[in-house]
C-alpha positions in Angstrom: -6.8 87.9 76.2 -9.8 88.0 74.1 -9.3 91.6 72.8 -5.7 91.2 72.1 -5.9 90.0 68.6 -8.3 92.3 67.8 -6.1 95.2 69.1 -3.3 93.7 67.0 -5.6 94.1 63.9 -6.5 97.1 64.4 -3.1 98.5 64.8 -1.9 96.7 61.9 -4.8 98.1 59.9 -4.5 101.7 61.6 -0.8 101.6 60.6 -1.3 100.6 57.1 -3.7 103.4 56.5 -1.6 106.0 58.2 1.4 104.9 55.8 -0.9 105.2 52.9 -2.5 108.6 53.6 0.9 110.0 54.9 2.4 108.9 51.2 -0.4 110.7 49.1 0.1 113.9 51.3 3.5 113.9 50.8 3.1 113.0 47.1 0.6 115.9 46.8 3.1 118.3 48.7 5.8 117.1 46.6 3.8 117.6 43.2 2.8 121.3 44.2 6.3 122.5 45.3 7.5 120.9 41.8 4.7 123.1 39.9 5.9 126.3 41.7 9.7 125.6 40.9 8.9 124.2 37.3 5.8 125.1 35.9 4.1 122.8 32.9 4.7 124.0 29.6 2.1 123.2 26.6 4.8 123.0 24.2 5.6 120.0 22.2 6.1 118.6 18.4 4.8 120.9 15.9 4.3 119.9 12.3 6.2 121.9 9.7 8.8 122.9 12.1 12.5 122.4 12.0 14.2 120.5 14.5 17.5 118.4 15.7 16.5 114.6 16.4 18.9 113.1 18.4 18.0 108.8 18.0 18.5 106.3 21.0 21.2 104.6 19.0 23.5 107.9 18.6 22.3 108.6 15.0 21.4 112.4 14.7 19.2 114.4 12.0 19.8 117.8 11.8 17.2 120.6 10.4 14.4 117.7 9.6 11.0 118.7 9.5 8.3 117.2 11.4 5.5 115.9 8.9 3.4 113.7 11.4 2.7 110.1 12.2 1.7 107.5 9.6 -1.6 105.6 9.7 -1.5 102.2 11.2 -1.0 99.4 8.6 -4.5 98.1 8.8 -6.6 100.2 10.6 -9.3 97.6 11.0 -6.9 95.1 12.9 -4.8 97.5 15.3 -3.2 94.6 16.9 -1.6 93.2 14.2 2.0 91.1 15.4 4.1 93.5 13.4 6.3 95.9 14.5 6.1 98.3 11.9 2.5 99.2 12.5 3.2 103.2 12.8 5.8 105.3 12.0 6.8 109.1 12.6 7.8 110.6 9.2 10.5 113.4 9.1 11.7 115.4 6.0 15.0 116.3 5.3 16.1 119.7 3.7 16.7 118.1 0.2 13.2 116.8 0.3 14.1 113.1 1.4 11.5 111.4 3.5 12.7 109.6 6.9 10.4 107.0 8.5 11.3 106.2 12.2 9.7 104.6 15.3 8.5 107.5 17.7 9.9 105.3 20.6 13.6 105.5 19.1 13.9 108.9 19.6 15.9 110.4 22.6 15.1 113.8 22.4 14.7 116.6 20.0 15.6 120.2 19.8 14.0 123.2 18.5 16.5 124.8 15.7 14.5 128.3 14.9 
């Protein structure tokens, strides 16, 4: 009877370790299979290139050029309680600039 609780504790710890290790191995196999089917591409937004930008709320900007990101409002204090700290700057075909939050973009498509 004195070894009963020791055996129970060892079984519980062993089953937890088995679960963690098998989960990690399954995740590693899944990532490897995904890489074989769909390789990762190093393609992203390029400044000076035209895109169609689709916003989360449904608005669409056609043929806009990505200019870049604005600097934070106050570089000395990055944690201002101000929601408009950094903007993604786009330019329309007639030269107007559009300032949007980067998190407001749903997706974008290449026009070229």
